C-alpha positions in Angstrom: 0.0 0.0 0.0 1.3 3.5 -0.9 1.5 6.3 1.6 -1.2 8.8 1.4 -1.9 12.3 2.7 -5.5 13.4 3.4 -7.4 16.3 4.9 -10.1 15.1 7.3 -13.6 16.3 6.5 -15.3 14.9 9.7 -15.2 18.2 11.6 -14.4 21.9 10.9 -10.7 21.5 12.1 -9.6 19.8 8.8 -6.7 17.9 10.2 -3.9 17.0 7.8 -3.6 13.2 8.0 -0.8 11.0 6.9 -1.3 7.2 6.4 1.9 5.3 6.0 2.6 2.0 4.3 1.7 0.0 7.4 -1.7 1.9 7.6 -0.6 3.9 10.7 -2.5 7.3 10.8 -0.9 10.4 12.1 -2.0 14.0 12.3 -5.5 13.4 13.6 -6.6 15.4 16.6 -9.6 13.2 17.4 -10.8 9.6 16.9 -13.1 10.7 14.0 -10.0 11.5 11.9 -8.5 8.1 12.5 -11.8 6.4 11.4 -12.1 8.7 8.4 -8.5 7.9 7.2 -8.9 4.2 7.6 -12.2 4.1 5.7 -10.8 6.4 3.0 -7.9 4.0 2.5 -9.7 0.7 2.8 -13.2 1.4 1.4 -13.8 4.9 0.2 -17.5 6.0 0.0 -19.2 9.1 -1.4 -22.7 10.6 -1.3 -24.0 10.8 -4.9 -26.0 13.9 -5.9 -27.6 14.1 -9.3 -30.8 14.6 -11.2 -33.3 12.3 -13.0 -35.6 13.1 -15.9 -39.3 14.0 -15.4 -42.3 14.3 -17.7 -42.6 18.0 -16.9 -41.7 20.8 -19.3 -41.5 23.3 -16.4 -39.3 21.0 -14.2 -37.6 18.6 -16.6 -35.1 17.3 -13.9 -35.7 16.2 -10.3 -32.7 16.5 -7.9 -31.8 13.2 -6.1 -29.1 11.9 -3.8 -28.1 8.7 -2.0 -29.6 8.3 1.5 -26.1 7.3 2.7 -22.6 7.1 1.1 -22.1 4.7 -1.7 -18.9 2.8 -2.4 -16.8 5.1 -4.6 -16.2 2.4 -7.2 -19.9 2.1 -7.9 -20.6 5.8 -8.6 -20.4 5.5 -12.4 -22.6 2.4 -12.4 -25.2 4.2 -10.3 -25.1 7.2 -12.6 -25.8 4.9 -15.6 -28.9 3.6 -13.8 -30.1 7.1 -13.0 -29.9 7.9 -16.8 -32.8 5.5 -17.4 -35.2 6.9 -14.9 -38.2 9.1 -15.8 -40.4 10.4 -13.0 -44.1 10.2 -14.0 -45.7 10.5 -10.6 -45.9 13.0 -7.8 -42.9 12.8 -5.5 -42.2 14.2 -2.0 -38.8 15.0 -0.5 -37.3 11.7 0.8 -39.3 9.4 -1.5 -37.3 6.5 -2.7 -36.6 6.8 -6.5 -34.4 3.7 -6.7 -34.2 1.2 -3.9 -30.9 -0.8 -3.3 -29.0 0.8 -6.2 -26.2 -1.4 -7.6 -27.2 -4.2 -5.1 -26.0 -2.1 -2.1 -28.1 -1.1 0.9 -28.2 2.5 -0.5 -31.3 4.1 -1.9 -31.7 7.1 -4.3 -34.1 9.6 -2.8 -35.8 12.8 -4.0 -34.4 16.1 -2.6 -37.2 18.2 -4.0 -41.0 17.7 -4.3 -42.4 17.1 -7.8 -46.0 17.5 -8.9 -47.5 16.7 -12.2 -49.3 19.7 -13.4 
């Protein structure tokens, strides 16, 4: 494993972290920084934000996001699945648009209400 430098995003301090070849973490001022660095090295995850198509001329796109972070290597696969979605029904904030995307325990949810006019 290569050494890596990171900036922790778990709190406003923004500690400069260093992970060495033996996966030892230095530079963190709290336990959250240690957990962040280990997760980022071993299994990085990201929250996906995007839009999906609707049948509306006024609001042709509906903003969506994952309900929790998705494994980073699945981001492009998830984006491809979003490309095929067309919203034809009324939607409330938090409604599930795609359940269990890419066979993960992650759902795509609406972040804005949508009403068919």
